[in-house]
C-alpha positions in Angstrom: -35.6 -0.9 22.1 -37.0 0.0 18.7 -38.9 2.9 20.1 -35.8 4.3 21.9 -33.8 4.1 18.7 -36.5 5.9 16.7 -36.8 8.6 19.3 -33.0 9.2 19.2 -32.8 9.5 15.4 -33.9 13.2 15.1 -31.5 14.3 17.9 -28.7 12.4 16.3 -29.5 13.9 12.9 -29.5 17.4 14.5 -26.2 16.7 16.1 -24.7 15.6 12.7 -26.2 18.6 11.0 -24.8 21.0 13.6 -21.4 19.3 13.3 -21.3 19.3 9.5 -18.5 21.9 9.2 -16.2 19.7 11.3 -16.6 16.7 9.0 -14.6 18.6 6.4 -11.5 18.7 8.5 -8.6 16.6 7.3 -8.4 14.1 10.3 -12.0 13.0 9.6 -11.2 12.0 6.0 -7.9 10.2 6.5 -8.1 6.6 7.5 -4.3 6.4 7.7 -1.8 9.1 8.4 1.9 8.2 8.4 4.1 10.9 10.0 7.9 11.0 9.8 8.2 7.2 9.9 11.7 5.8 10.4 12.6 2.1 10.3 16.3 1.2 10.7 18.1 -2.1 10.6 21.0 -2.3 13.0 23.6 -4.7 11.5 27.2 -5.5 12.3 28.3 -3.4 9.3 26.2 -0.3 10.4 22.8 1.2 10.4 20.5 0.7 7.3 17.9 3.4 7.0 15.4 1.4 5.1 12.5 3.8 5.8 13.7 7.3 6.5 11.3 10.1 7.5 8.4 8.9 5.3 5.0 10.8 5.6 1.8 10.4 3.6 -2.0 10.2 4.1 -4.6 7.8 2.7 -8.2 9.2 2.7 -11.2 7.0 3.1 -12.2 5.1 0.0 -9.0 6.2 -1.9 -5.9 4.5 -3.2 -2.3 5.5 -2.7 0.2 4.0 -5.1 3.7 3.4 -3.6 6.2 3.0 -6.5 10.0 2.6 -6.9 12.7 0.1 -7.7 13.4 -3.0 -5.7 15.0 -2.2 -2.4 13.8 1.4 -2.2 11.8 0.7 1.0 8.2 0.1 -0.3 7.6 -3.2 1.4 9.4 -2.2 4.6 7.1 0.8 4.8 4.1 -1.6 4.6 5.6 -3.9 7.2 6.2 -1.0 9.5 2.6 0.2 9.2 1.5 -3.3 10.3 4.2 -3.6 12.9 5.7 -6.7 11.4 9.3 -5.6 11.5 11.6 -8.3 13.0 15.1 -7.8 14.5 17.6 -6.4 13.6 15.0 -4.0 12.2 13.2 -1.5 14.5 10.9 1.4 14.1 12.9 4.2 15.7 10.6 7.2 15.1 7.4 8.6 13.7 3.7 7.9 14.0 1.3 5.6 12.2 -2.3 6.9 12.9 -5.1 4.6 11.9 -8.4 6.6 12.4 -6.4 8.8 14.8 -5.0 5.9 16.9 -1.2 5.6 17.0 -0.3 2.0 16.2 3.3 2.5 17.2 2.4 3.0 20.8 0.2 -0.2 21.0 1.3 -3.3 22.7 1.9 -6.5 20.7 -1.3 -8.0 22.0 -3.3 -4.9 21.0 -1.6 -4.9 17.6 -2.6 -8.5 16.9 -6.2 -7.4 17.3 -5.7 -4.6 14.7 -4.0 -6.8 12.1 -6.6 -8.6 10.0 -9.5 -6.8 11.6 -8.6 -3.1 10.8 -5.6 -3.5 8.6 -5.1 -6.4 6.1 -2.3 -7.3 3.8 -2.3 -9.0 0.4 1.1 -10.5 -0.4 2.7 -10.9 -3.9 3.1 -14.7 -3.7 -0.1 -16.4 -2.4 1.4 -19.9 -2.6 3.9 -18.9 0.2 1.3 -17.0 2.2 -1.3 -19.8 2.2 -1.0 -22.9 4.3 -0.7 -25.8 1.8 -2.2 -28.4 4.2 -5.4 -26.5 5.0 -8.4 -25.8 2.7 -8.7 -22.3 1.5 -12.2 -22.0 3.0 -10.8 -23.0 6.4 -8.1 -20.4 6.2 -10.5 -17.6 5.4 -12.9 -18.8 8.2 -9.9 -18.9 10.6 -9.4 -15.2 9.9 -13.0 -14.5 11.0 -12.7 -16.7 14.1 -9.5 -14.9 15.1 -11.2 -11.5 15.4 -14.9 -12.2 16.0 -16.8 -14.4 18.3 -18.9 -16.4 15.8 -19.7 -20.1 15.4 -17.7 -22.3 13.1 -20.7 -22.6 10.8 -21.1 -18.8 10.6 -17.3 -18.3 10.0 -17.5 -20.8 7.2 -20.5 -19.1 5.7 -18.6 -15.8 5.9 -15.7 -17.4 4.1 -17.9 -18.6 1.3 -19.5 -15.2 0.9 -16.1 -13.6 0.8 -15.1 -16.0 -2.0 -18.2 -15.0 -3.9 -17.4 -11.4 -3.5 -14.1 -11.8 -5.2 -15.8 -13.6 -8.1 -14.7 -17.2 -7.4 -17.1 -19.5 -9.3 -18.8 -22.3 -7.4 -17.5 -20.9 -4.1 -19.1 -23.6 -1.9 -17.1 -26.3 -3.7 -13.9 -24.3 -4.1 -13.8 -23.5 -0.4 -12.9 -27.2 0.2 -10.0 -27.1 -2.2 -6.3 -26.8 -1.2 -4.1 -24.0 -2.5 -2.3 -26.3 -5.0 -5.6 -27.2 -6.6 -6.2 -23.5 -7.6 -4.6 -21.4 -10.3 -2.3 -18.5 -9.5 -5.1 -16.0 -10.2 -7.6 -17.9 -8.0 -5.1 -18.1 -5.2 -4.6 -14.4 -5.3 -8.4 -14.0 -5.2 -8.4 -16.2 -2.1 -5.8 -13.8 -0.5 -8.0 -10.8 -1.3 -11.1 -12.6 0.2 -9.1 -13.3 3.3 -8.0 -9.7 3.5 -11.6 -8.4 3.2 -13.6 -10.9 5.2 -13.4 -8.9 8.4 -14.2 -5.6 6.7 -10.9 -3.7 7.5 -10.6 0.0 7.1 -7.2 -0.3 5.3 -5.9 -2.9 2.9 -2.2 -3.0 1.8 -1.5 -4.8 -1.4 2.2 -5.6 -1.8 2.9 -6.3 -5.5 -0.4 -8.3 -5.8 0.0 -8.9 -9.5 3.8 -9.6 -9.9 3.5 -13.4 -10.2 0.5 -13.3 -12.6 0.3 -13.1 -16.4 -0.9 -9.8 -18.0 -4.5 -10.9 -18.5 -4.9 -12.0 -14.9 -3.1 -8.9 -13.7 -5.8 -6.7 -15.3 -8.6 -8.8 -13.7 -7.1 -8.6 -10.2 -6.5 -4.8 -10.5 -10.1 -4.3 -11.7 -11.3 -6.5 -8.8 -9.3 -4.6 -6.2 -10.6 -1.3 -7.5 -14.2 -2.4 -7.6 -14.0 -3.8 -4.1 -12.4 -0.6 -2.9 -15.3 1.4 -4.3 -18.0 -1.0 -3.1 -16.8 -1.2 0.5 -15.2 2.3 0.7 -11.8 0.8 1.6 -8.6 2.7 1.8 -6.0 1.0 -0.3 -2.2 1.2 -0.4 -1.0 -0.4 -3.7 2.7 -1.2 -3.8 4.4 -1.9 -7.1 7.5 -1.2 -9.2 5.2 -1.2 -12.3 4.0 2.3 -13.1 1.3 1.0 -15.4 -0.3 -0.9 -12.4 -0.2 2.2 -10.3 -1.6 4.5 -13.0 -4.5 2.1 -13.4 -6.1 2.5 -10.0 -4.3 5.1 -7.8 -5.5 8.6 -7.1 -2.3 9.6 -5.3 1.2 8.4 -6.1 4.3 8.4 -3.9 7.7 7.6 -5.5 10.3 6.2 -3.2 14.1 6.0 -3.6 16.7 4.9 -1.0 14.2 4.9 1.8 12.7 8.3 1.2 9.7 9.7 -0.7 11.2 11.8 -3.5 7.9 12.8 -5.1 4.2 12.6 -4.0 1.1 14.0 -5.5 -2.1 13.4 -7.5 -1.5 10.6 -10.0 -2.4 12.9 -13.0 0.2 15.4 -11.8 3.0 12.9 -11.1 2.5 10.9 -14.4 1.8 13.9 -16.7 4.1 16.5 -15.1 6.8 14.7 -13.1 9.2 17.0 -11.4 11.9 14.7 -9.8 14.6 13.4 -12.2 14.1 9.9 -10.8 10.3 9.9 -11.5 11.1 11.3 -15.0 13.6 8.5 -15.6 11.1 5.8 -14.4 8.4 7.1 -16.8 10.9 7.4 -19.8 12.0 3.8 -19.2 8.4 2.4 -19.7 8.1 0.7 -23.1 5.6 2.4 -25.5 3.7 1.4 -28.5 5.2 2.6 -31.8 8.9 1.9 -31.0 10.6 0.2 -33.9 13.5 -2.4 -34.1 14.4 -1.1 -37.5 14.9 2.4 -36.2 16.9 0.9 -33.4 14.8 2.6 -30.7 16.2 1.8 -27.3 14.6 1.9 -23.9 15.8 4.8 -21.7 17.9 3.6 -18.8 18.7 5.5 -15.6 22.5 5.5 -15.3 24.3 4.0 -12.3 22.8 1.7 -9.6 20.8 2.0 -6.5 23.1 3.1 -3.6 24.1 0.9 -0.8 21.9 2.0 2.1 24.9 1.5 4.5 26.9 4.0 2.5 24.5 6.7 1.2 26.0 9.7 -0.6 25.8 13.0 1.1 22.9 15.3 0.3 20.5 13.9 -2.3 20.8 10.1 -2.5 19.9 10.2 -6.2 22.6 12.8 -7.1 25.2 10.3 -8.4 22.7 9.0 -11.0 21.0 12.4 -11.8 21.5 14.3 -15.1 20.6 17.5 -13.3 23.1 17.1 -10.5 25.2 20.1 -9.3 27.5 20.6 -6.4 24.7 22.1 -4.4 22.9 18.7 -4.5 25.5 17.0 -2.3 25.9 19.7 0.4 22.9 19.0 2.6 19.7 16.9 3.0 17.1 17.9 0.4 13.6 18.5 2.0 10.3 17.8 0.3 9.0 21.0 -1.1 5.6 21.9 -2.5 5.5 22.7 -6.2 1.7 22.6 -6.5 -1.3 22.4 -4.2 -1.0 18.6 -3.6 2.4 18.0 -5.3 5.7 17.8 -3.3 9.2 17.0 -4.7 12.5 16.4 -3.0 14.7 18.2 -5.5 16.3 21.7 -5.6 16.0 21.7 -9.5 12.3 20.8 -9.6 
C-alpha cells in the first residue's frame, strides 16, 4: 500500500500542476455561496419577508461579518443556511451552496449529516444551548459520536483535545463539569469546542459575545480568529456591534429589513460607507473624546425599523433616510457596484 501511494504521488503532482490555472476560479475558493436566498414566514396577518433575495460568498479561511439592528434578518439568514427554519417559516427561493453542493435540495436526513460535521453554529447564550444535566465533556463527545464511527473512549479523548484547543485549563477535569459549574466565558469556549470538534468547513457564530463582559468578549473574538487561521475555517460572524465585526471580519454585509443594503471589504465599508444606513450605524458608535461638558450627544437614526408585514414601497430605509427623494419610493432598489468588491443598495450612493 505504501509503495502504491508513493508511486502515485508524482502523477498526482503533475495533475495538480497542470490544473493550476483552474484553482484560481471563484468556485474553488468559496466554501459557501448564498444565491438569492428567500425565507418567508406565512402568518395569519400576511407574509413576513424575513430574508429577501440575500446573496454573498464566504471564501475558505475568511470571515464574513453580518451586521444590522435586531430584527433585520441576520439570525434567520443563519438558520436558513443550516435549514433550521420551522413553520410558519419556509425557504421559498434561492440556493445555499456548500463546497458546490446545494443544501436546499437535500433531504432532512442528509441535512442532519451536514449539520455539526460540515457546518456548525455557535449560539449567543450557551446556557440555553447546553444541556444542564449532562457534563460538558459528554456533550462534546456526543457531537463526535453523532457524525463519526468512533469508540466512546476516542470520542471522549477528542472532546478533551477540543477543550484544550479553546484554551480551557485542566481540560481533563473540566470535561466532567456541568454547565452551571462554569463561568459564562468558559461555557462559550465549550460551545466553540463543540462546534469545531468535527472539523467543519464553515462555522456560524451568532452574537457569540453578547452575554459576556468586555474583557471576555475580546478573548473570545481573539480565540475565534486564531482558530479560524489555524484550521483554515470559513466563519460567518453575526453581530449588531460594529466594533466586534471590525475586529475580525475581512468582508462586511450590512442588513436592513431582510435585505443586504451594503456589502464589501471591511476597510471599504467602515472607512468609506456608501449607504445612509451604514453611515448612521457608524456615526452612532461612541467615540473617545466626547465630553459631557460640551453636551456631545450620540447620533441617532430617526424613526424605527419598519414592520416587515407592511414594508414601504421602494427602499425600505427611505422613511428614515436623510437623503430620501421621491425616486426612492418608486421601485425596488437593486444592489449596484460602486467599487471592485463594494456593492450598495442606494440610488444616491
